[in-house]
mmJSON file of the N, C-alpha and C atoms, coordinates in Angstrom:
{"data_MODEL":{"atom_site":{
"group_PDB":["ATOM","ATOM","ATOM","ATOM","ATOM","ATOM","ATOM","ATOM","ATOM","ATOM","ATOM","ATOM","ATOM","ATOM","ATOM","ATOM","ATOM","ATOM","ATOM","ATOM","ATOM","ATOM","ATOM","ATOM","ATOM","ATOM","ATOM","ATOM","ATOM","ATOM","ATOM","ATOM","ATOM","ATOM","ATOM","ATOM","ATOM","ATOM","ATOM","ATOM","ATOM","ATOM","ATOM","ATOM","ATOM","ATOM","ATOM","ATOM","ATOM","ATOM","ATOM","ATOM","ATOM","ATOM","ATOM","ATOM","ATOM","ATOM","ATOM","ATOM","ATOM","ATOM","ATOM","ATOM","ATOM","ATOM","ATOM","ATOM","ATOM","ATOM","ATOM","ATOM","ATOM","ATOM","ATOM","ATOM","ATOM","ATOM","ATOM","ATOM","ATOM","ATOM","ATOM","ATOM","ATOM","ATOM","ATOM","ATOM","ATOM","ATOM","ATOM","ATOM","ATOM","ATOM","ATOM","ATOM","ATOM","ATOM","ATOM","ATOM","ATOM","ATOM","ATOM","ATOM","ATOM","ATOM","ATOM","ATOM","ATOM","ATOM","ATOM","ATOM","ATOM","ATOM","ATOM","ATOM","ATOM","ATOM","ATOM","ATOM","ATOM","ATOM","ATOM","ATOM","ATOM","ATOM","ATOM","ATOM","ATOM","ATOM","ATOM","ATOM","ATOM","ATOM","ATOM","ATOM","ATOM","ATOM","ATOM","ATOM","ATOM","ATOM","ATOM","ATOM","ATOM","ATOM","ATOM","ATOM","ATOM","ATOM","ATOM","ATOM","ATOM","ATOM","ATOM","ATOM","ATOM","ATOM","ATOM","ATOM","ATOM","ATOM","ATOM","ATOM","ATOM","ATOM","ATOM","ATOM","ATOM","ATOM","ATOM","ATOM","ATOM","ATOM","ATOM","ATOM","ATOM","ATOM","ATOM","ATOM","ATOM","ATOM","ATOM","ATOM","ATOM","ATOM","ATOM","ATOM","ATOM","ATOM","ATOM","ATOM"],
"id":[1,2,3,4,5,6,7,8,9,10,11,12,13,14,15,16,17,18,19,20,21,22,23,24,25,26,27,28,29,30,31,32,33,34,35,36,37,38,39,40,41,42,43,44,45,46,47,48,49,50,51,52,53,54,55,56,57,58,59,60,61,62,63,64,65,66,67,68,69,70,71,72,73,74,75,76,77,78,79,80,81,82,83,84,85,86,87,88,89,90,91,92,93,94,95,96,97,98,99,100,101,102,103,104,105,106,107,108,109,110,111,112,113,114,115,116,117,118,119,120,121,122,123,124,125,126,127,128,129,130,131,132,133,134,135,136,137,138,139,140,141,142,143,144,145,146,147,148,149,150,151,152,153,154,155,156,157,158,159,160,161,162,163,164,165,166,167,168,169,170,171,172,173,174,175,176,177,178,179,180,181,182,183,184,185,186,187,188,189,190,191,192],
"type_symbol":["N","C","C","N","C","C","N","C","C","N","C","C","N","C","C","N","C","C","N","C","C","N","C","C","N","C","C","N","C","C","N","C","C","N","C","C","N","C","C","N","C","C","N","C","C","N","C","C","N","C","C","N","C","C","N","C","C","N","C","C","N","C","C","N","C","C","N","C","C","N","C","C","N","C","C","N","C","C","N","C","C","N","C","C","N","C","C","N","C","C","N","C","C","N","C","C","N","C","C","N","C","C","N","C","C","N","C","C","N","C","C","N","C","C","N","C","C","N","C","C","N","C","C","N","C","C","N","C","C","N","C","C","N","C","C","N","C","C","N","C","C","N","C","C","N","C","C","N","C","C","N","C","C","N","C","C","N","C","C","N","C","C","N","C","C","N","C","C","N","C","C","N","C","C","N","C","C","N","C","C","N","C","C","N","C","C","N","C","C","N","C","C"],
"label_atom_id":["N","CA","C","N","CA","C","N","CA","C","N","CA","C","N","CA","C","N","CA","C","N","CA","C","N","CA","C","N","CA","C","N","CA","C","N","CA","C","N","CA","C","N","CA","C","N","CA","C","N","CA","C","N","CA","C","N","CA","C","N","CA","C","N","CA","C","N","CA","C","N","CA","C","N","CA","C","N","CA","C","N","CA","C","N","CA","C","N","CA","C","N","CA","C","N","CA","C","N","CA","C","N","CA","C","N","CA","C","N","CA","C","N","CA","C","N","CA","C","N","CA","C","N","CA","C","N","CA","C","N","CA","C","N","CA","C","N","CA","C","N","CA","C","N","CA","C","N","CA","C","N","CA","C","N","CA","C","N","CA","C","N","CA","C","N","CA","C","N","CA","C","N","CA","C","N","CA","C","N","CA","C","N","CA","C","N","CA","C","N","CA","C","N","CA","C","N","CA","C","N","CA","C","N","CA","C","N","CA","C","N","CA","C","N","CA","C","N","CA","C","N","CA","C"],
"label_alt_id":[null,null,null,null,null,null,null,null,null,null,null,null,null,null,null,null,null,null,null,null,null,null,null,null,null,null,null,null,null,null,null,null,null,null,null,null,null,null,null,null,null,null,null,null,null,null,null,null,null,null,null,null,null,null,null,null,null,null,null,null,null,null,null,null,null,null,null,null,null,null,null,null,null,null,null,null,null,null,null,null,null,null,null,null,null,null,null,null,null,null,null,null,null,null,null,null,null,null,null,null,null,null,null,null,null,null,null,null,null,null,null,null,null,null,null,null,null,null,null,null,null,null,null,null,null,null,null,null,null,null,null,null,null,null,null,null,null,null,null,null,null,null,null,null,null,null,null,null,null,null,null,null,null,null,null,null,null,null,null,null,null,null,null,null,null,null,null,null,null,null,null,null,null,null,null,null,null,null,null,null,null,null,null,null,null,null,null,null,null,null,null,null],
"label_comp_id":["MET","MET","MET","PRO","PRO","PRO","LYS","LYS","LYS","MET","MET","MET","LYS","LYS","LYS","SER","SER","SER","LYS","LYS","LYS","SER","SER","SER","SER","SER","SER","ALA","ALA","ALA","ARG","ARG","ARG","LYS","LYS","LYS","ARG","ARG","ARG","PHE","PHE","PHE","LYS","LYS","LYS","LEU","LEU","LEU","THR","THR","THR","ALA","ALA","ALA","LYS","LYS","LYS","GLY","GLY","GLY","LYS","LYS","LYS","VAL","VAL","VAL","ARG","ARG","ARG","ARG","ARG","ARG","PHE","PHE","PHE","ARG","ARG","ARG","ALA","ALA","ALA","PHE","PHE","PHE","LYS","LYS","LYS","SER","SER","SER","HIS","HIS","HIS","ILE","ILE","ILE","LEU","LEU","LEU","THR","THR","THR","LYS","LYS","LYS","LYS","LYS","LYS","HIS","HIS","HIS","PRO","PRO","PRO","LYS","LYS","LYS","ARG","ARG","ARG","LYS","LYS","LYS","ARG","ARG","ARG","ARG","ARG","ARG","LEU","LEU","LEU","ARG","ARG","ARG","GLN","GLN","GLN","ALA","ALA","ALA","THR","THR","THR","THR","THR","THR","LEU","LEU","LEU","SER","SER","SER","LYS","LYS","LYS","ALA","ALA","ALA","ASP","ASP","ASP","GLU","GLU","GLU","GLY","GLY","GLY","ARG","ARG","ARG","ILE","ILE","ILE","LYS","LYS","LYS","ARG","ARG","ARG","LEU","LEU","LEU","LEU","LEU","LEU","GLN","GLN","GLN","ALA","ALA","ALA"],
"label_asym_id":["A","A","A","A","A","A","A","A","A","A","A","A","A","A","A","A","A","A","A","A","A","A","A","A","A","A","A","A","A","A","A","A","A","A","A","A","A","A","A","A","A","A","A","A","A","A","A","A","A","A","A","A","A","A","A","A","A","A","A","A","A","A","A","A","A","A","A","A","A","A","A","A","A","A","A","A","A","A","A","A","A","A","A","A","A","A","A","A","A","A","A","A","A","A","A","A","A","A","A","A","A","A","A","A","A","A","A","A","A","A","A","A","A","A","A","A","A","A","A","A","A","A","A","A","A","A","A","A","A","A","A","A","A","A","A","A","A","A","A","A","A","A","A","A","A","A","A","A","A","A","A","A","A","A","A","A","A","A","A","A","A","A","A","A","A","A","A","A","A","A","A","A","A","A","A","A","A","A","A","A","A","A","A","A","A","A","A","A","A","A","A","A"],
"label_entity_id":["1","1","1","1","1","1","1","1","1","1","1","1","1","1","1","1","1","1","1","1","1","1","1","1","1","1","1","1","1","1","1","1","1","1","1","1","1","1","1","1","1","1","1","1","1","1","1","1","1","1","1","1","1","1","1","1","1","1","1","1","1","1","1","1","1","1","1","1","1","1","1","1","1","1","1","1","1","1","1","1","1","1","1","1","1","1","1","1","1","1","1","1","1","1","1","1","1","1","1","1","1","1","1","1","1","1","1","1","1","1","1","1","1","1","1","1","1","1","1","1","1","1","1","1","1","1","1","1","1","1","1","1","1","1","1","1","1","1","1","1","1","1","1","1","1","1","1","1","1","1","1","1","1","1","1","1","1","1","1","1","1","1","1","1","1","1","1","1","1","1","1","1","1","1","1","1","1","1","1","1","1","1","1","1","1","1","1","1","1","1","1","1"],
"label_seq_id":[1,1,1,2,2,2,3,3,3,4,4,4,5,5,5,6,6,6,7,7,7,8,8,8,9,9,9,10,10,10,11,11,11,12,12,12,13,13,13,14,14,14,15,15,15,16,16,16,17,17,17,18,18,18,19,19,19,20,20,20,21,21,21,22,22,22,23,23,23,24,24,24,25,25,25,26,26,26,27,27,27,28,28,28,29,29,29,30,30,30,31,31,31,32,32,32,33,33,33,34,34,34,35,35,35,36,36,36,37,37,37,38,38,38,39,39,39,40,40,40,41,41,41,42,42,42,43,43,43,44,44,44,45,45,45,46,46,46,47,47,47,48,48,48,49,49,49,50,50,50,51,51,51,52,52,52,53,53,53,54,54,54,55,55,55,56,56,56,57,57,57,58,58,58,59,59,59,60,60,60,61,61,61,62,62,62,63,63,63,64,64,64],
"pdbx_PDB_ins_code":[null,null,null,null,null,null,null,null,null,null,null,null,null,null,null,null,null,null,null,null,null,null,null,null,null,null,null,null,null,null,null,null,null,null,null,null,null,null,null,null,null,null,null,null,null,null,null,null,null,null,null,null,null,null,null,null,null,null,null,null,null,null,null,null,null,null,null,null,null,null,null,null,null,null,null,null,null,null,null,null,null,null,null,null,null,null,null,null,null,null,null,null,null,null,null,null,null,null,null,null,null,null,null,null,null,null,null,null,null,null,null,null,null,null,null,null,null,null,null,null,null,null,null,null,null,null,null,null,null,null,null,null,null,null,null,null,null,null,null,null,null,null,null,null,null,null,null,null,null,null,null,null,null,null,null,null,null,null,null,null,null,null,null,null,null,null,null,null,null,null,null,null,null,null,null,null,null,null,null,null,null,null,null,null,null,null,null,null,null,null,null,null],
"Cartn_x":[31.089,30.791,31.685,31.117,31.952,32.752,33.786,34.636,33.859,34.199,33.621,34.298,33.535,34.1,33.985,35.03,34.948,34.2,33.568,32.828,33.808,33.642,34.57,34.522,33.332,33.212,33.954,33.871,34.564,36.075,36.494,37.923,38.562,37.797,38.319,38.373,37.499,37.383,38.171,38.436,39.059,40.274,41.249,42.429,42.643,43.214,43.539,44.975,45.187,46.535,47.228,48.496,49.257,48.709,48.154,47.599,46.151,45.582,44.227,43.143,43.527,42.528,42.131,41.001,40.523,40.84,41.5,41.91,40.916,40.512,39.565,40.014,39.487,39.754,38.566,38.787,37.741,36.84,35.625,34.644,34.789,33.995,33.898,35.154,35.845,37.059,36.951,35.747,35.648,35.281,34.423,34.039,33.592,33.291,32.967,34.092,35.312,36.474,36.825,36.214,36.604,36.21,35.114,34.666,35.288,36.064,36.698,38.089,38.45,39.742,40.869,42.05,43.176,43.519,43.391,43.691,42.739,41.479,40.479,40.758,41.156,41.454,42.685,43.663,44.845,44.462,43.606,43.162,42.373,41.595,40.784,41.637,42.875,43.773,44.233,44.328,44.863,43.874,44.377,43.542,43.396,42.366,42.138,41.634,41.51,41.012,39.511,38.878,37.433,37.092,35.907,35.495,35.263,35.37,35.209,33.829,32.818,31.444,31.253,31.939,31.772,32.788,33.827,34.939,34.514,33.66,33.244,32.518,31.615,30.845,31.747,32.696,33.572,34.536,35.029,35.929,35.215,33.931,33.153,33.033,32.899,32.814,34.142,35.25,36.571,37.066,36.407,36.853,36.7,37.713,37.646,37.474],
"Cartn_y":[-7.781,-9.192,-9.714,-10.309,-10.828,-12.055,-12.335,-13.498,-14.791,-15.81,-17.141,-17.777,-18.461,-19.162,-20.658,-21.388,-22.85,-23.334,-24.492,-25.053,-25.543,-25.061,-25.422,-26.911,-27.502,-28.925,-29.762,-29.377,-30.111,-29.933,-28.734,-28.464,-29.339,-29.651,-30.48,-31.953,-32.385,-33.804,-34.237,-33.321,-33.673,-32.804,-33.391,-32.651,-32.963,-32.025,-32.259,-32.766,-33.77,-34.276,-33.382,-33.634,-32.827,-32.967,-34.133,-34.352,-33.907,-33.377,-32.853,-33.831,-35.003,-35.948,-35.551,-36.061,-35.728,-36.885,-36.576,-37.573,-37.542,-38.719,-38.796,-39.876,-39.793,-40.813,-41.751,-42.935,-43.957,-43.809,-44.275,-44.231,-45.481,-45.552,-46.709,-46.921,-45.868,-45.994,-45.206,-44.739,-43.845,-44.552,-45.557,-46.234,-47.661,-48.427,-49.86,-50.582,-50.401,-50.975,-52.36,-52.787,-54.067,-55.245,-55.142,-56.265,-56.274,-55.242,-55.182,-55.789,-56.561,-57.228,-56.215,-56.523,-55.592,-55.265,-56.255,-56.019,-54.987,-55.083,-54.131,-52.724,-52.637,-51.334,-50.702,-51.526,-51.023,-50.46,-51.178,-50.71,-49.404,-49.262,-48.056,-46.823,-47.039,-45.914,-45.239,-46.009,-45.5,-44.566,-43.507,-42.62,-43.216,-42.786,-43.27,-42.114,-42.325,-41.263,-41.417,-40.324,-40.285,-40.869,-41.43,-41.983,-40.844,-41.158,-40.161,-39.541,-40.328,-39.841,-38.704,-38.765,-37.75,-36.619,-36.813,-35.874,-34.456,-34.327,-33.004,-32.208,-32.866,-32.181,-31.666,-32.495,-32.112,-31.016,-31.073,-30.021,-28.677,-28.694,-27.448,-26.886,-27.754,-27.297,-26.73,-27.245,-26.824,-25.554,-25.117,-23.921,-22.709,-21.876,-20.684,-19.438],
"Cartn_z":[21.317,21.544,22.675,23.713,24.804,24.366,25.156,24.848,25.067,24.275,24.467,25.679,26.49,27.642,27.406,27.791,27.717,28.952,28.85,29.974,31.033,32.253,33.326,33.631,33.56,33.859,32.821,31.561,30.498,30.614,31.011,31.14,32.208,33.275,34.351,33.963,33.07,32.747,31.522,30.597,29.318,29.057,28.364,27.918,26.444,25.718,24.317,24.209,23.361,23.129,22.109,21.867,20.912,19.495,19.181,17.84,17.721,18.815,18.755,19.165,19.643,20.138,21.561,22.015,23.354,24.289,25.402,26.393,27.538,27.997,29.111,30.083,31.3,32.299,32.391,32.886,32.913,34.129,33.986,35.069,35.944,36.998,37.905,38.74,39.138,39.939,41.236,41.604,42.755,44.056,44.013,45.255,44.937,45.978,45.87,45.123,45.616,44.943,45.46,46.564,47.159,46.287,45.567,44.734,43.34,43.009,41.691,41.781,40.779,40.76,40.577,41.11,40.982,39.536,38.662,37.254,36.66,37.032,36.551,37.078,38.351,38.942,38.299,37.938,37.228,35.873,35.169,33.851,33.949,35.009,35.187,35.481,35.954,36.211,34.935,33.857,32.6,31.916,31.344,30.543,29.144,28.439,27.088,26.241,24.937,24.067,23.879,23.618,23.418,22.059,21.922,20.636,19.643,18.348,17.29,17.326,17.714,17.721,18.724,19.858,20.903,20.811,20.008,19.987,19.603,18.611,18.133,19.191,19.915,20.96,22.063,22.478,23.587,23.158,21.926,21.44,21.411,21.083,21.069,22.491,23.476,24.869,25.365,24.803,25.256,24.576,23.51,22.813,23.707,23.731,24.576,23.73],
"occupancy":[1.0,1.0,1.0,1.0,1.0,1.0,1.0,1.0,1.0,1.0,1.0,1.0,1.0,1.0,1.0,1.0,1.0,1.0,1.0,1.0,1.0,1.0,1.0,1.0,1.0,1.0,1.0,1.0,1.0,1.0,1.0,1.0,1.0,1.0,1.0,1.0,1.0,1.0,1.0,1.0,1.0,1.0,1.0,1.0,1.0,1.0,1.0,1.0,1.0,1.0,1.0,1.0,1.0,1.0,1.0,1.0,1.0,1.0,1.0,1.0,1.0,1.0,1.0,1.0,1.0,1.0,1.0,1.0,1.0,1.0,1.0,1.0,1.0,1.0,1.0,1.0,1.0,1.0,1.0,1.0,1.0,1.0,1.0,1.0,1.0,1.0,1.0,1.0,1.0,1.0,1.0,1.0,1.0,1.0,1.0,1.0,1.0,1.0,1.0,1.0,1.0,1.0,1.0,1.0,1.0,1.0,1.0,1.0,1.0,1.0,1.0,1.0,1.0,1.0,1.0,1.0,1.0,1.0,1.0,1.0,1.0,1.0,1.0,1.0,1.0,1.0,1.0,1.0,1.0,1.0,1.0,1.0,1.0,1.0,1.0,1.0,1.0,1.0,1.0,1.0,1.0,1.0,1.0,1.0,1.0,1.0,1.0,1.0,1.0,1.0,1.0,1.0,1.0,1.0,1.0,1.0,1.0,1.0,1.0,1.0,1.0,1.0,1.0,1.0,1.0,1.0,1.0,1.0,1.0,1.0,1.0,1.0,1.0,1.0,1.0,1.0,1.0,1.0,1.0,1.0,1.0,1.0,1.0,1.0,1.0,1.0,1.0,1.0,1.0,1.0,1.0,1.0],
"B_iso_or_equiv":[0.0,0.0,0.0,0.0,0.0,0.0,0.0,0.0,0.0,0.0,0.0,0.0,0.0,0.0,0.0,0.0,0.0,0.0,0.0,0.0,0.0,0.0,0.0,0.0,0.0,0.0,0.0,0.0,0.0,0.0,0.0,0.0,0.0,0.0,0.0,0.0,0.0,0.0,0.0,0.0,0.0,0.0,0.0,0.0,0.0,0.0,0.0,0.0,0.0,0.0,0.0,0.0,0.0,0.0,0.0,0.0,0.0,0.0,0.0,0.0,0.0,0.0,0.0,0.0,0.0,0.0,0.0,0.0,0.0,0.0,0.0,0.0,0.0,0.0,0.0,0.0,0.0,0.0,0.0,0.0,0.0,0.0,0.0,0.0,0.0,0.0,0.0,0.0,0.0,0.0,0.0,0.0,0.0,0.0,0.0,0.0,0.0,0.0,0.0,0.0,0.0,0.0,0.0,0.0,0.0,0.0,0.0,0.0,0.0,0.0,0.0,0.0,0.0,0.0,0.0,0.0,0.0,0.0,0.0,0.0,0.0,0.0,0.0,0.0,0.0,0.0,0.0,0.0,0.0,0.0,0.0,0.0,0.0,0.0,0.0,0.0,0.0,0.0,0.0,0.0,0.0,0.0,0.0,0.0,0.0,0.0,0.0,0.0,0.0,0.0,0.0,0.0,0.0,0.0,0.0,0.0,0.0,0.0,0.0,0.0,0.0,0.0,0.0,0.0,0.0,0.0,0.0,0.0,0.0,0.0,0.0,0.0,0.0,0.0,0.0,0.0,0.0,0.0,0.0,0.0,0.0,0.0,0.0,0.0,0.0,0.0,0.0,0.0,0.0,0.0,0.0,0.0],
"pdbx_formal_charge":[null,null,null,null,null,null,null,null,null,null,null,null,null,null,null,null,null,null,null,null,null,null,null,null,null,null,null,null,null,null,null,null,null,null,null,null,null,null,null,null,null,null,null,null,null,null,null,null,null,null,null,null,null,null,null,null,null,null,null,null,null,null,null,null,null,null,null,null,null,null,null,null,null,null,null,null,null,null,null,null,null,null,null,null,null,null,null,null,null,null,null,null,null,null,null,null,null,null,null,null,null,null,null,null,null,null,null,null,null,null,null,null,null,null,null,null,null,null,null,null,null,null,null,null,null,null,null,null,null,null,null,null,null,null,null,null,null,null,null,null,null,null,null,null,null,null,null,null,null,null,null,null,null,null,null,null,null,null,null,null,null,null,null,null,null,null,null,null,null,null,null,null,null,null,null,null,null,null,null,null,null,null,null,null,null,null,null,null,null,null,null,null],
"auth_seq_id":[1,1,1,2,2,2,3,3,3,4,4,4,5,5,5,6,6,6,7,7,7,8,8,8,9,9,9,10,10,10,11,11,11,12,12,12,13,13,13,14,14,14,15,15,15,16,16,16,17,17,17,18,18,18,19,19,19,20,20,20,21,21,21,22,22,22,23,23,23,24,24,24,25,25,25,26,26,26,27,27,27,28,28,28,29,29,29,30,30,30,31,31,31,32,32,32,33,33,33,34,34,34,35,35,35,36,36,36,37,37,37,38,38,38,39,39,39,40,40,40,41,41,41,42,42,42,43,43,43,44,44,44,45,45,45,46,46,46,47,47,47,48,48,48,49,49,49,50,50,50,51,51,51,52,52,52,53,53,53,54,54,54,55,55,55,56,56,56,57,57,57,58,58,58,59,59,59,60,60,60,61,61,61,62,62,62,63,63,63,64,64,64],
"auth_comp_id":["MET","MET","MET","PRO","PRO","PRO","LYS","LYS","LYS","MET","MET","MET","LYS","LYS","LYS","SER","SER","SER","LYS","LYS","LYS","SER","SER","SER","SER","SER","SER","ALA","ALA","ALA","ARG","ARG","ARG","LYS","LYS","LYS","ARG","ARG","ARG","PHE","PHE","PHE","LYS","LYS","LYS","LEU","LEU","LEU","THR","THR","THR","ALA","ALA","ALA","LYS","LYS","LYS","GLY","GLY","GLY","LYS","LYS","LYS","VAL","VAL","VAL","ARG","ARG","ARG","ARG","ARG","ARG","PHE","PHE","PHE","ARG","ARG","ARG","ALA","ALA","ALA","PHE","PHE","PHE","LYS","LYS","LYS","SER","SER","SER","HIS","HIS","HIS","ILE","ILE","ILE","LEU","LEU","LEU","THR","THR","THR","LYS","LYS","LYS","LYS","LYS","LYS","HIS","HIS","HIS","PRO","PRO","PRO","LYS","LYS","LYS","ARG","ARG","ARG","LYS","LYS","LYS","ARG","ARG","ARG","ARG","ARG","ARG","LEU","LEU","LEU","ARG","ARG","ARG","GLN","GLN","GLN","ALA","ALA","ALA","THR","THR","THR","THR","THR","THR","LEU","LEU","LEU","SER","SER","SER","LYS","LYS","LYS","ALA","ALA","ALA","ASP","ASP","ASP","GLU","GLU","GLU","GLY","GLY","GLY","ARG","ARG","ARG","ILE","ILE","ILE","LYS","LYS","LYS","ARG","ARG","ARG","LEU","LEU","LEU","LEU","LEU","LEU","GLN","GLN","GLN","ALA","ALA","ALA"],
"auth_asym_id":["A","A","A","A","A","A","A","A","A","A","A","A","A","A","A","A","A","A","A","A","A","A","A","A","A","A","A","A","A","A","A","A","A","A","A","A","A","A","A","A","A","A","A","A","A","A","A","A","A","A","A","A","A","A","A","A","A","A","A","A","A","A","A","A","A","A","A","A","A","A","A","A","A","A","A","A","A","A","A","A","A","A","A","A","A","A","A","A","A","A","A","A","A","A","A","A","A","A","A","A","A","A","A","A","A","A","A","A","A","A","A","A","A","A","A","A","A","A","A","A","A","A","A","A","A","A","A","A","A","A","A","A","A","A","A","A","A","A","A","A","A","A","A","A","A","A","A","A","A","A","A","A","A","A","A","A","A","A","A","A","A","A","A","A","A","A","A","A","A","A","A","A","A","A","A","A","A","A","A","A","A","A","A","A","A","A","A","A","A","A","A","A"],
"auth_atom_id":["N","CA","C","N","CA","C","N","CA","C","N","CA","C","N","CA","C","N","CA","C","N","CA","C","N","CA","C","N","CA","C","N","CA","C","N","CA","C","N","CA","C","N","CA","C","N","CA","C","N","CA","C","N","CA","C","N","CA","C","N","CA","C","N","CA","C","N","CA","C","N","CA","C","N","CA","C","N","CA","C","N","CA","C","N","CA","C","N","CA","C","N","CA","C","N","CA","C","N","CA","C","N","CA","C","N","CA","C","N","CA","C","N","CA","C","N","CA","C","N","CA","C","N","CA","C","N","CA","C","N","CA","C","N","CA","C","N","CA","C","N","CA","C","N","CA","C","N","CA","C","N","CA","C","N","CA","C","N","CA","C","N","CA","C","N","CA","C","N","CA","C","N","CA","C","N","CA","C","N","CA","C","N","CA","C","N","CA","C","N","CA","C","N","CA","C","N","CA","C","N","CA","C","N","CA","C","N","CA","C","N","CA","C","N","CA","C","N","CA","C","N","CA","C"],
"pdbx_PDB_model_num":[1,1,1,1,1,1,1,1,1,1,1,1,1,1,1,1,1,1,1,1,1,1,1,1,1,1,1,1,1,1,1,1,1,1,1,1,1,1,1,1,1,1,1,1,1,1,1,1,1,1,1,1,1,1,1,1,1,1,1,1,1,1,1,1,1,1,1,1,1,1,1,1,1,1,1,1,1,1,1,1,1,1,1,1,1,1,1,1,1,1,1,1,1,1,1,1,1,1,1,1,1,1,1,1,1,1,1,1,1,1,1,1,1,1,1,1,1,1,1,1,1,1,1,1,1,1,1,1,1,1,1,1,1,1,1,1,1,1,1,1,1,1,1,1,1,1,1,1,1,1,1,1,1,1,1,1,1,1,1,1,1,1,1,1,1,1,1,1,1,1,1,1,1,1,1,1,1,1,1,1,1,1,1,1,1,1,1,1,1,1,1,1]
}}}
């Protein structure tokens, strides 16, 4: 049986925290930044945790 491979795209977008939660970065920070307020852009810089509903699917993609 060959080794299981984790999805490369998921590996680049998500990281696991020490407690096993999934860490993700926020969307809407790549372009058209002139019309967004500085406060909003600051908030978009921060990483956040994935919702419980999506966590299982992403963890399955990250398993190696």
